[in-house]
C-alpha positions in Angstrom: 12.2 -54.8 -10.4 13.8 -53.1 -13.4 12.5 -50.2 -15.4 12.0 -49.9 -19.1 12.3 -46.9 -21.5 11.3 -46.9 -25.2 10.9 -44.4 -27.9 9.4 -44.5 -31.4 9.6 -41.4 -33.7 8.9 -40.5 -37.3 12.1 -38.5 -37.5 15.5 -39.0 -35.8 15.0 -37.7 -32.3 17.1 -37.6 -29.1 15.9 -39.0 -25.9 18.1 -36.9 -23.5 15.1 -35.5 -21.6 13.5 -38.8 -20.8 16.8 -40.6 -20.2 17.6 -37.9 -17.6 14.7 -39.1 -15.5 15.5 -42.8 -16.0 19.1 -42.5 -15.0 18.1 -40.7 -11.7 16.0 -43.8 -10.8 19.1 -46.0 -11.3 20.4 -45.6 -7.8 19.4 -42.0 -7.2 15.6 -41.7 -6.7 15.1 -45.4 -7.2 16.7 -48.7 -6.2 17.8 -49.9 -9.6 21.5 -49.9 -8.9 22.6 -53.1 -10.8 23.4 -51.8 -14.2 21.9 -50.0 -17.1 21.9 -50.0 -20.9 20.4 -48.2 -23.9 20.3 -48.9 -27.6 19.7 -46.4 -30.4 18.7 -47.5 -33.9 20.2 -45.6 -36.8 18.5 -47.0 -40.0 19.6 -50.7 -39.9 22.4 -50.1 -37.4 22.2 -50.2 -33.7 24.4 -48.2 -31.3 24.4 -49.5 -27.7 25.8 -48.6 -24.3 26.0 -50.9 -21.3 27.4 -50.5 -17.8 26.9 -52.8 -14.8 27.3 -49.7 -12.5 24.4 -47.6 -11.3 23.3 -45.1 -14.0 23.0 -42.3 -11.4 26.7 -42.6 -10.7 27.9 -43.6 -14.2 30.1 -41.2 -16.3 28.9 -43.2 -19.4 25.3 -42.4 -18.5 26.3 -38.7 -18.1 27.7 -38.9 -21.6 24.5 -40.4 -23.1 22.3 -37.9 -21.2 24.4 -35.0 -22.6 25.0 -36.2 -26.1 21.9 -35.8 -28.3 22.1 -39.1 -30.3 19.3 -38.9 -32.9 17.3 -42.1 -33.4 14.0 -43.4 -34.7 13.7 -46.2 -32.1 15.3 -46.4 -28.6 15.2 -49.1 -25.9 16.6 -48.5 -22.5 16.8 -50.4 -19.2 17.9 -49.9 -15.6 18.3 -53.1 -13.5 17.4 -54.2 -10.1 18.9 -57.7 -10.1 16.8 -60.7 -9.2 18.1 -63.5 -11.4 21.8 -63.5 -12.4 24.7 -61.7 -10.8 25.5 -58.0 -11.4 27.8 -58.1 -14.5 28.2 -56.7 -18.0 26.9 -59.8 -19.7 23.7 -59.6 -17.6 23.1 -55.9 -18.5 20.2 -55.2 -20.8 19.0 -54.5 -23.5 20.1 -57.6 -25.3 20.8 -57.5 -29.1 20.9 -60.3 -31.7 20.7 -60.6 -35.5 17.8 -62.3 -37.2 16.8 -62.1 -40.9 19.5 -59.5 -41.5 18.2 -57.1 -38.7 19.3 -56.3 -35.2 16.6 -57.2 -32.7 16.8 -55.4 -29.4 15.0 -56.6 -26.2 14.5 -55.4 -22.7 12.5 -57.1 -19.9 11.1 -56.0 -16.5 10.0 -58.8 -14.2 11.0 -62.2 -13.0 10.4 -65.7 -14.4 12.7 -68.1 -12.5 10.9 -71.3 -13.6 11.6 -70.5 -17.3 14.9 -72.4 -17.2 13.2 -75.7 -16.3 10.0 -75.1 -18.3 11.0 -73.9 -21.7 13.7 -75.9 -23.6 16.2 -73.9 -25.6 16.2 -75.2 -29.2 17.8 -73.2 -32.0 20.9 -71.1 -32.8 20.2 -68.4 -30.2 21.8 -69.0 -26.8 22.2 -66.8 -23.7 25.6 -65.4 -22.9 24.7 -64.4 -19.3 22.6 -66.0 -16.6 19.4 -63.9 -16.5 15.8 -65.1 -17.1 15.4 -62.1 -19.4 18.1 -63.1 -21.8 16.9 -66.7 -21.7 13.4 -65.5 -22.6 14.8 -63.3 -25.5 16.7 -66.2 -27.0 13.8 -68.6 -26.6 11.6 -66.0 -28.4 14.0 -65.6 -31.3 14.3 -69.3 -31.7 10.5 -69.6 -31.8 10.3 -66.8 -34.4 12.9 -68.4 -36.6 11.1 -71.7 -36.4 7.8 -70.2 -37.3 8.7 -67.7 -40.0 10.9 -68.1 -43.0 11.7 -64.4 -43.1 10.6 -61.1 -41.5 6.9 -60.6 -42.2 6.2 -57.7 -44.5 4.1 -54.7 -43.6 0.8 -56.3 -44.5 1.6 -59.2 -42.2 2.8 -57.3 -39.3 -0.3 -58.1 -37.3 0.5 -61.8 -37.8 3.8 -61.3 -36.2 2.2 -59.2 -33.5 -0.3 -62.0 -32.7 2.6 -64.5 -32.6 4.5 -62.3 -30.1 1.4 -61.8 -28.0 0.8 -65.5 -27.6 4.5 -66.0 -26.6 4.3 -63.1 -24.2 1.2 -64.5 -22.5 3.0 -67.8 -22.2 5.9 -66.0 -20.4 3.5 -63.9 -18.4 2.0 -67.0 -16.8 5.5 -67.9 -15.5 5.8 -64.6 -13.5 6.1 -61.0 -14.7 6.9 -60.2 -18.3 6.9 -56.5 -19.2 8.8 -56.3 -22.5 10.1 -54.0 -25.2 11.3 -55.5 -28.5 12.3 -53.8 -31.8 13.8 -54.7 -35.2 14.5 -51.0 -36.0 11.2 -50.6 -37.8 8.6 -51.6 -35.2 8.5 -51.2 -31.4 6.5 -54.0 -29.6 5.5 -53.4 -26.0 3.8 -56.0 -23.9 2.4 -55.3 -20.5 2.3 -57.9 -17.8 1.8 -55.6 -14.8 2.5 -52.0 -15.7 3.7 -50.0 -18.8 2.8 -46.5 -19.9 3.1 -44.5 -23.1 2.6 -40.9 -24.3 2.6 -39.5 -27.8 3.8 -36.0 -28.3 2.8 -34.1 -31.5 1.8 -30.7 -32.5 0.8 -28.5 -30.8 3.7 -29.2 -28.5 3.9 -27.9 -25.0 6.1 -28.0 -21.8 6.9 -31.1 -19.9 8.2 -31.4 -16.3 10.2 -34.4 -15.0 8.7 -36.1 -12.0 11.9 -36.6 -10.0 13.9 -33.5 -11.0 13.5 -29.8 -11.4 13.8 -30.0 -15.2 11.4 -28.6 -17.7 11.5 -28.6 -21.5 9.3 -26.8 -24.0 9.0 -29.2 -26.9 7.7 -26.6 -29.3 11.3 -25.1 -29.3 12.8 -28.5 -30.0 10.5 -29.9 -32.7 8.8 -29.2 -36.0 5.0 -29.3 -36.5 5.4 -32.6 -38.3 7.2 -34.5 -35.6 5.5 -37.4 -33.8 7.3 -39.0 -30.8 6.0 -41.7 -28.5 7.8 -42.6 -25.3 7.1 -45.8 -23.3 8.1 -46.3 -19.7 7.5 -48.5 -16.7 6.3 -45.4 -14.8 5.3 -42.0 -16.2 8.3 -39.8 -16.5 6.6 -36.4 -16.3 4.1 -34.9 -13.9 2.2 -32.5 -16.1 1.2 -34.7 -19.1 -1.4 -37.4 -19.6 0.2 -40.8 -19.9 -1.8 -43.9 -21.2 -1.5 -47.3 -19.5 -1.2 -50.5 -21.5 -3.5 -53.0 -19.9 -1.9 -56.2 -18.6 -2.2 -58.9 -21.3 -2.1 -56.5 -24.2 0.7 -55.9 -26.8 1.0 -52.5 -28.5 2.8 -52.1 -31.8 4.3 -48.7 -32.6 5.9 -47.4 -35.8 7.1 -43.9 -36.7 5.8 -42.6 -33.4 2.3 -43.8 -34.0 0.3 -46.6 -32.3 -0.5 -49.0 -35.1 -2.5 -51.5 -33.2 -3.3 -52.9 -29.7 -3.6 -56.7 -29.6 -5.0 -58.9 -26.9 -7.7 -58.6 -24.2 -7.0 -57.0 -20.9 -6.4 -59.7 -18.2 -8.7 -59.8 -15.1 -7.2 -58.1 -12.1 -5.3 -60.4 -9.7 -7.2 -61.5 -6.6 
């Protein structure tokens, strides 16, 4: 399956260190050779890069790794194709506008029955042929039909509960690990596996799992910085990562975990 990468921070922060680990898994240390993409929010804007080639061999991925783009929220994805051919239009993350905001979405998993089970009603339609993009468009159509506008901060739990119920619906069709953002909040739903870590003062060193690369974050940050990274698998080998339980949705903002919604699902079998 694919792998996800997300970041939420309270100050514009680059994700070069974590992306270095992810891109190696895209055809180097991992089998995810069928494309990659990453999106960086800059206030209300969203800068994105997509390539249907393996990230491990991609000059564009080298550029992203070496260019410290500063962002508050990042969503990245490397693909191991299951549904839909290898092509640019099938490369995640996907981006659409709703309520005057860019929504960015990435999915890890497989839900082949979604095409026959969930009808597509509304203005959002897939461009490519993946179950992931179909799920994203279906979700946006559900959101637009259920809310007149983006819920404000005091109602963000209402939106979170709504997303949780739709995520559980999709989870029962297969595997639905998801990252979703509107530039303010980062929503993460776990169907099988998803991990997160929050780095804040006092900062220390981190060592990548698949490469001889170490960074001392105290030399790269200020005492007020808070940065949370979310990934399909832990990216470092000397830090404590926290797992999101299958069936739960976490909501992050400004690097902080705001809430965890839902009950952990019983283990399969």
